N, CA, C and O of each residue as an XYZ file, in Angstrom:
572
protein
N      38.160    -26.008     10.884
C      39.213    -25.552     11.360
C      39.198    -23.930     10.713
O      38.624    -23.861      9.626
N      39.601    -22.984     11.100
C      39.538    -21.702     11.420
C      40.497    -21.456      9.973
O      41.064    -22.312      9.294
N      40.443    -19.801      9.763
C      42.448    -19.815      8.932
C      42.744    -19.750      9.836
O      43.300    -20.804     10.144
N      42.730    -18.854     10.853
C      44.374    -18.241     11.831
C      44.277    -19.620     12.580
O      44.695    -19.454     13.726
N      43.934    -20.748     12.392
C      44.447    -21.935     13.261
C      46.100    -22.692     12.382
O      47.040    -23.341     12.840
N      45.789    -22.206     11.051
C      46.777    -22.910     10.324
C      48.225    -22.239     10.943
O      49.200    -22.991     10.929
N      48.331    -21.431     11.259
C      48.959    -20.474     11.987
C      50.017    -21.640     13.019
O      51.214    -21.926     13.001
N      48.952    -22.029     13.774
C      49.194    -23.104     15.035
C      50.534    -24.337     14.528
O      51.390    -24.771     15.299
N      50.389    -24.716     12.993
C      50.219    -26.051     13.126
C      51.663    -25.346     11.555
O      51.534    -25.090     10.358
N      52.832    -25.311     12.526
C      54.123    -24.984     11.443
C      54.581    -26.088     10.533
O      55.418    -26.059      9.632
N      53.606    -27.365     11.120
C      54.283    -27.804      9.283
C      53.476    -28.658      8.443
O      53.625    -29.710      7.820
N      52.147    -27.424      8.760
C      51.629    -27.717      7.584
C      51.254    -26.512      6.329
O      51.404    -25.292      6.392
N      50.680    -27.415      5.110
C      50.519    -26.427      3.906
C      49.041    -26.302      3.805
O      48.465    -26.861      4.737
N      48.177    -25.659      2.836
C      47.571    -25.575      1.965
C      47.575    -25.153      0.942
O      48.251    -24.239      0.470
N      46.209    -26.285      0.148
C      46.377    -26.021     -1.568
C      44.816    -25.977     -1.207
O      44.093    -26.696     -0.518
N      44.524    -24.317     -2.305
C      43.447    -25.288     -2.936
C      43.077    -25.443     -4.178
O      43.723    -24.924     -5.089
N      42.041    -26.143     -4.386
C      42.582    -27.212     -5.585
C      40.521    -26.575     -6.134
O      39.453    -26.754     -5.548
N      40.845    -25.888     -7.396
C      39.043    -25.329     -7.841
C      38.559    -26.539     -8.460
O      39.249    -27.388     -9.023
N      37.316    -26.538     -8.303
C      36.208    -27.737     -8.652
C      35.432    -26.941     -9.839
O      35.032    -25.777     -9.886
N      35.362    -28.113    -10.873
C      34.762    -27.099    -12.229
C      33.005    -26.788    -11.273
O      32.380    -25.826    -10.826
N      32.773    -28.967    -11.426
C      31.588    -28.965    -11.386
C      30.751    -29.078    -10.052
O      29.762    -29.766     -9.800
N      31.566    -28.055     -9.164
C      30.745    -27.887     -7.778
C      30.583    -26.406     -7.453
O      30.911    -25.747     -8.439
N      30.226    -25.697     -6.509
C      29.712    -24.255     -6.160
C      31.170    -24.193     -5.222
O      31.664    -23.092     -4.980
N      31.783    -25.398     -4.740
C      32.899    -24.729     -3.559
C      33.941    -26.297     -4.068
O      33.586    -27.411     -4.453
N      35.535    -25.577     -3.788
C      36.368    -25.778     -4.320
C      37.368    -26.525     -2.454
O      37.356    -25.938     -1.372
N      38.054    -27.870     -2.763
C      38.362    -28.316     -2.274
C      40.122    -28.004     -1.506
O      41.004    -27.898     -2.358
N      40.578    -27.871     -0.046
C      41.212    -27.465     -0.061
C      42.008    -28.426      1.007
O      41.811    -28.427      2.222
N      43.214    -29.472      0.097
C      43.885    -29.977      0.201
C      45.211    -28.910      2.034
O      45.569    -27.755      2.261
N      45.389    -30.269      2.743
C      46.158    -30.279      3.851
C      47.580    -30.747      3.991
O      47.993    -31.206      5.056
N      48.410    -30.620      2.802
C      49.797    -31.222      3.475
C      50.337    -31.163      4.495
O      50.733    -30.016      4.699
N      50.631    -32.022      5.487
C      51.568    -32.764      6.404
C      52.856    -33.347      6.647
O      53.459    -33.631      7.682
N      53.177    -33.473      5.178
C      54.016    -34.399      5.034
C      55.215    -33.639      4.682
O      55.352    -32.625      3.998
N      55.940    -34.277      5.230
C      57.079    -33.674      4.242
C      58.063    -32.196      4.314
O      59.053    -32.093      3.591
N      57.635    -31.048      5.311
C      57.358    -30.143      5.263
C      58.042    -29.502      6.374
O      58.005    -30.069      7.466
N      58.919    -27.937      6.197
C      60.348    -27.722      7.628
C      59.004    -26.391      8.222
O      58.009    -25.767      7.853
N      59.794    -26.583      9.196
C      58.642    -25.781     10.003
C      58.476    -23.623     10.106
O      59.331    -22.949     10.679
N      57.407    -23.098      9.517
C      58.301    -21.662      9.152
C      58.679    -21.094     10.166
O      57.957    -21.210     11.156
N      59.814    -20.365     10.262
C      60.237    -20.132     11.074
C      60.923    -18.040     11.247
O      61.594    -17.447     10.402
N      60.588    -17.665     12.138
C      60.485    -15.893     12.084
C      60.096    -15.481     10.660
O      60.852    -14.789      9.978
N      59.174    -15.818     10.319
C      58.317    -14.935      9.429
C      57.628    -13.515      9.957
O      56.655    -13.512     10.710
N      58.264    -12.317      9.461
C      57.875    -11.046      9.735
C      56.891    -11.031      9.593
O      56.301    -10.604     10.586
N      55.881    -11.465      8.297
C      54.514    -11.202      7.845
C      54.543    -11.876      6.572
O      55.512    -12.199      5.885
N      53.106    -12.056      6.351
C      53.235    -13.064      4.736
C      53.609    -12.638      3.392
O      53.773    -13.192      2.304
N      53.724    -10.835      4.106
C      54.037    -10.160      2.664
C      55.686    -10.214      2.222
O      56.171    -10.052      1.102
N      56.341    -10.493      3.474
C      58.145    -10.403      3.202
C      58.000    -12.162      3.199
O      59.144    -12.567      3.405
N      57.380    -12.950      3.101
C      58.219    -13.928      2.501
C      58.896    -14.184      1.564
O      58.542    -13.363      0.717
N      60.034    -15.101      0.939
C      59.918    -15.289     -0.296
C      59.480    -15.745     -1.767
O      59.494    -16.961     -1.958
N      59.165    -15.078     -2.628
C      58.888    -16.136     -3.261
C      59.383    -14.687     -4.283
O      59.375    -13.561     -3.786
N      59.821    -14.945     -5.839
C      60.692    -14.200     -6.848
C      59.364    -13.913     -7.226
O      58.284    -14.483     -7.381
N      60.228    -12.045     -7.369
C      58.896    -10.299     -7.839
C      59.245    -10.268     -9.300
O      60.416    -10.122     -9.649
N      58.278    -10.399    -10.155
C      58.693     -9.644    -11.445
C      59.549     -8.768    -11.219
O      60.524     -8.491    -11.918
N      59.185     -8.242    -10.122
C      59.639     -6.739     -9.602
C      61.358     -6.758    -10.204
O      61.895     -5.790    -10.742
N      61.869     -7.802    -10.009
C      63.572     -8.156     -9.790
C      64.026     -8.019    -10.909
O      65.016     -7.293    -11.000
N      63.286     -8.884    -12.610
C      64.039     -9.336    -13.196
C      64.146     -7.749    -14.044
O      64.962     -7.656    -14.961
N      63.257     -6.512    -13.661
C      63.983     -5.376    -13.987
C      64.746     -4.245    -13.450
O      64.855     -3.040    -13.678
N      65.339     -5.314    -12.460
C      66.257     -4.082    -10.907
C      67.829     -4.741    -11.246
O      68.200     -5.859    -10.886
N      68.545     -3.862    -11.939
C      69.853     -4.458    -12.567
C      70.383     -4.682    -11.053
O      71.596     -4.604    -11.248
N      70.167     -4.999     -9.139
C      70.950     -4.517     -8.329
C      70.549     -6.722     -8.015
O      71.109     -7.716     -7.553
N      69.294     -6.328     -8.644
C      68.774     -7.810     -8.457
C      69.256     -9.097     -9.585
O      69.554    -10.274     -9.380
N      69.197     -8.478    -10.533
C      69.604     -9.090    -11.516
C      71.337     -9.413    -11.251
O      71.779    -10.464    -11.715
N      72.230     -8.521    -10.532
C      73.790     -8.786    -10.095
C      74.037     -9.593     -9.105
O      75.137    -10.141     -9.044
N      72.923     -9.850     -8.008
C      72.254    -10.935     -6.833
C      72.526    -11.776     -6.657
O      73.251    -12.260     -5.788
N      71.753    -12.340     -7.833
C      70.669    -13.644     -8.835
C      72.322    -13.820     -9.244
O      72.909    -14.420     -8.344
N      73.097    -13.492    -10.236
C      74.120    -13.987    -10.719
C      75.286    -14.858    -10.268
O      75.777    -15.975    -10.432
N      75.494    -13.421     -9.436
C      76.303    -13.776     -8.290
C      76.884    -15.133     -7.160
O      77.924    -15.633     -6.733
N      74.901    -15.305     -7.044
C      74.866    -16.516     -6.094
C      74.792    -18.183     -6.800
O      74.964    -19.337     -6.407
N      74.388    -17.396     -8.207
C      74.242    -18.572     -9.345
C      75.547    -19.036     -9.257
O      75.631    -20.087     -8.622
N      76.804    -18.508     -9.772
C      78.022    -18.600     -9.583
C      78.654    -18.970     -8.790
O      79.881    -19.068     -8.760
N      78.007    -19.189     -8.147
C      79.172    -19.425     -7.278
C      79.682    -21.015     -6.445
O      78.870    -21.869     -6.090
N      80.473    -21.072     -6.350
C      81.112    -23.199     -5.852
C      80.191    -23.866     -5.908
O      80.454    -24.779     -6.690
N      78.718    -24.011     -5.330
C      78.491    -24.833     -4.465
C      77.442    -25.352     -5.854
O      76.759    -24.655     -6.604
N      77.677    -27.089     -5.821
C      76.920    -28.132     -7.083
C      75.416    -28.213     -7.299
O      74.619    -28.584     -8.161
N      75.431    -27.709     -6.148
C      73.418    -28.278     -5.456
C      72.947    -27.321     -6.003
O      73.671    -26.361     -5.737
N      71.864    -26.934     -6.833
C      71.059    -26.563     -6.903
C      70.215    -26.027     -6.516
O      69.720    -25.009     -7.002
N      69.676    -26.945     -4.992
C      68.586    -26.182     -4.026
C      69.460    -26.024     -3.380
O      68.887    -25.554     -2.397
N      71.108    -26.056     -2.975
C      71.462    -24.901     -2.401
C      71.830    -23.321     -3.002
O      72.357    -22.413     -2.359
N      71.234    -23.281     -4.915
C      72.002    -22.246     -5.190
C      70.995    -21.222     -5.153
O      71.084    -19.994     -5.162
N      69.393    -22.508     -5.083
C      68.001    -21.798     -5.209
C      68.304    -20.996     -4.039
O      68.346    -19.771     -4.159
N      68.581    -21.709     -2.611
C      68.484    -21.142     -1.450
C      69.187    -20.018     -1.014
O      68.769    -19.159     -0.237
N      70.451    -20.080     -1.644
C      71.559    -18.368     -1.484
C      71.078    -17.581     -2.174
O      71.391    -16.409     -1.963
N      70.124    -17.885     -3.276
C      69.616    -16.738     -3.858
C      67.889    -16.386     -2.840
O      67.402    -15.322     -2.461
N      67.420    -17.776     -2.705
C      66.048    -17.023     -2.043
C      66.502    -15.980     -0.903
O      66.138    -14.808     -0.992
N      67.383    -16.464      0.280
C      68.169    -16.106      1.599
C      68.144    -14.624      0.851
O      67.239    -13.791      0.913
N      69.320    -14.540      0.171
C      70.183    -12.621     -0.538
C      69.251    -11.926     -0.840
O      69.140    -10.813     -0.325
N      68.261    -12.432     -1.828
C      67.314    -11.563     -2.353
C      65.831    -10.668     -1.125
O      65.494     -9.504     -0.906
N      65.396    -11.964     -0.668
C      65.133    -11.455      0.874
C      65.694    -10.558      1.828
O      65.083     -9.757      2.536
N      66.969    -10.782      1.772
C      66.955     -9.975      2.267
C      68.258     -8.266      1.874
O      68.740     -7.293      2.454
N      68.233     -8.914      0.571
C      68.310     -7.357     -0.246
C      66.746     -6.628     -0.445
O      66.793     -5.438     -0.757
N      65.691     -7.094     -0.327
C      64.102     -6.645     -0.813
C      63.739     -5.787      0.628
O      63.044     -4.773      0.562
N      64.276     -6.287      1.937
C      63.875     -6.085      3.163
C      64.583     -4.745      3.075
O      63.947     -3.730      3.357
N      66.068     -4.659      2.641
C      66.238     -3.210      2.904
C      66.222     -2.358      1.951
O      66.687     -1.223      2.061
N      65.783     -2.732      1.106
C      64.680     -1.979      0.037
C      63.860     -1.406      0.180
O      63.713     -0.192      0.037
N      62.552     -2.874      0.768
C      61.947     -1.577      1.681
C      62.052     -0.669      2.756
O      61.477      0.408      2.600
N      62.745     -0.889      3.963
C      62.632     -0.462      4.458
C      63.304      1.481      3.844
O      62.991      2.529      4.409
N      64.114      1.367      2.755
C      64.858      2.396      2.322
C      63.569      3.414      1.729
O      63.585      4.631      1.910
N      62.244      2.555      0.849
C      61.562      3.342      0.197
C      60.249      3.554      1.132
O      59.410      4.344      0.701
N      59.898      2.650      2.892
C      59.382      3.212      3.517
C      59.560      4.728      4.582
O      58.911      5.578      5.191
N      60.933      4.284      4.249
C      61.671      6.060      4.898
C      61.524      7.182      4.172
O      61.440      8.351      4.550
N      61.494      6.573      2.761
C      61.363      8.141      2.287
C      59.990      8.351      2.329
O      59.522      9.382      2.812
N      59.341      7.508      1.887
C      57.812      7.977      2.090
C      57.502      8.297      2.913
O      56.437      8.915      2.913
N      58.182      8.102      4.090
C      57.195      9.047      6.194
C      58.185     10.524      5.530
O      57.784     11.682      5.415
N      59.116     10.139      5.294
C      60.260     11.709      5.141
C      59.237     12.673      4.549
O      58.732     13.639      5.121
N      58.938     12.090      2.854
C      58.561     12.638      1.765
C      56.869     13.279      2.938
O      56.704     14.461      3.239
N      55.952     12.195      3.336
C      54.692     13.192      4.211
C      54.686     14.007      4.907
O      53.821     14.877      5.015
N      56.142     13.813      5.822
C      56.202     14.489      6.877
C      56.619     16.076      6.039
O      56.241     17.153      6.499
N      57.141     15.999      5.236
C      57.832     17.379      4.352
C      56.361     17.943      3.857
O      55.976     19.109      3.943
N      55.766     17.016      3.413
C      54.365     18.129      2.705
C      53.557     18.170      3.964
O      52.741     19.086      3.867
N      53.470     17.603      4.995
C      52.537     18.340      6.252
C      52.831     19.313      6.604
O      51.995     20.207      6.731
N      54.743     19.575      7.025
C      54.784     21.283      7.136
C      54.547     21.847      5.991
O      54.060     22.961      6.184
N      54.658     21.610      4.929
C      54.657     22.344      3.889
C      53.041     23.082      4.096
O      52.601     24.229      4.168
N      52.593     21.963      4.132
C      50.981     22.419      4.344
C      50.511     23.377      4.995
O      49.856     24.369      4.674
N      51.087     22.812      6.382
C      51.395     24.265      7.140
C      51.945     25.697      6.730
O      51.735     26.826      7.172
N      52.285     25.480      6.287
C      53.099     26.982      6.483
C      52.995     27.516      4.925
O      53.825     28.370      4.614
N      51.991     27.069      3.851
C      51.745     27.425      2.788
C      51.555     28.834      2.776
O      50.811     29.269      3.655
N      52.097     29.711      1.916
C      51.410     31.182      1.515
C      51.677     31.504      0.205
O      50.785     32.107     -0.390
N      53.015     31.164     -0.574
C      54.168     30.665     -1.785
C      53.394     30.665     -2.663
O      52.312     30.199     -2.305
N      53.427     30.950     -3.599
C      53.388     29.915     -5.249
C      54.190     29.265     -5.627
O      54.011     28.507     -6.580
N      55.627     29.404     -4.810
C      56.800     28.693     -4.744
C      56.294     27.437     -3.909
O      56.240     26.358     -4.500
N      55.850     27.522     -2.318
C      55.219     26.501     -1.876
C      54.111     25.581     -2.387
O      53.722     24.431     -2.181
N      53.888     26.299     -2.912
C      52.478     25.384     -4.026
C      52.993     24.583     -4.825
O      52.357     23.630     -5.275
N      54.366     24.863     -5.170
C      55.314     24.001     -6.764
C      55.379     22.754     -6.359
O      54.945     21.695     -6.813
N      56.322     23.206     -4.929
C      57.637     22.765     -4.807
C      56.255     21.757     -3.424
O      56.980     21.024     -2.751
N      55.048     21.618     -3.039
C      54.167     20.898     -2.911
C      53.469     19.934     -4.006
O      53.091     18.770     -3.872
N      53.449     20.254     -4.428
C      53.115     19.515     -6.086
C      54.492     18.901     -6.281
O      54.421     17.673     -6.224
N      55.367     19.226     -6.433
C      56.705     18.508     -6.693
C      56.535     16.807     -5.549
O      56.525     15.614     -5.852
N      56.440     17.474     -4.358
C      57.196     15.878     -3.234
C      55.628     15.459     -3.564
O      55.481     14.260     -3.799
N      54.494     16.241     -3.613
C      53.309     15.014     -3.669
C      53.645     13.602     -5.426
O      53.654     12.371     -5.400
N      53.819     14.402     -6.434
C      54.323     13.707     -7.483
C      56.009     12.785     -6.872
O      56.152     11.565     -6.794
N      56.588     13.377     -6.683
C      57.992     11.760     -5.751
C      57.362     10.997     -4.643
O      58.078     10.077     -4.249
N      55.986     11.146     -3.901
C      55.491     10.746     -3.071
C      54.573      9.919     -3.885
O      54.358      8.935     -3.177
N      53.986      9.801     -4.873
C      53.024      9.150     -5.758
C      53.685      8.181     -5.995
O      53.175      7.068     -5.862
N      55.032      8.329     -6.420
C      56.723      7.760     -7.118
C      56.220      6.329     -6.545
O      55.538      5.368     -6.902
N      57.040      6.819     -5.348
C      57.724      6.041     -4.033
C      56.686      4.979     -4.041
O      56.881      3.800     -4.336
N      55.276      5.662     -3.596
C      53.483      3.875     -3.461
C      53.805      4.015     -4.692
O      54.807      3.300     -4.693
N      53.708      4.429     -5.838
C      53.781      3.310     -7.218
C      54.380      2.320     -6.370
O      53.931      1.608     -5.471
N      55.661      2.479     -6.960
C      57.277      1.446     -6.340
C      56.608      0.223     -5.677
O      56.340     -0.836     -6.246
N      56.366      0.556     -4.301
C      56.153      0.078     -3.100
C      55.629     -1.118     -3.732
O      56.087     -2.260     -3.760
N      54.191     -0.444     -4.414
C      52.606     -1.183     -5.369
C      53.761     -2.195     -5.973
O      54.224     -3.031     -5.197
N      54.155     -2.156     -7.087
C      54.517     -3.001     -7.585
C      55.060     -3.817     -6.933
O      54.991     -4.834     -7.623
N      55.792     -4.154     -5.642
C      56.672     -5.014     -4.924
C      55.369     -6.156     -4.498
O      55.488     -7.370     -4.331
N      53.958     -5.204     -4.377
C      53.266     -6.244     -3.383
C      52.094     -6.466     -4.629
O      50.981     -6.727     -4.174
N      52.168     -6.409     -5.945
C      51.174     -7.015     -7.159
C      51.727     -8.145     -7.340
O      52.175     -7.440     -8.244
N      52.066     -8.938     -7.405
C      51.434     -9.709     -7.946
C      51.155    -11.044     -6.731
O      50.490    -12.032     -7.041
């Protein structure tokens, strides 16, 4: 089975079991008790708890509010946190991507019009801001 074939089976989950005594790993195909994967926009946007959320005040507030709701079922609370953090993360990433695009366009315009020392210093500051945003974006995908 090829890696792309897995996408055709929405109920299929794969697990890799590392083998200490062999030169290959076992791949387990779990076909029972799974829900189909729906509306997945990209593998990087699937929900999983991100370490960067533990340091973000907004994320902490979302988690706390979702966890303190009336629902008694822990699984429902986890699903709520998952949904709300996923939506929040996508919103934050879109903001970062928008800022990155704006800074890249501004840097390109500054390079095209460069001529004074002020523009050189401005270019350096813009590149620094862009580097910080790219680092911030990378932290979301570091796990």
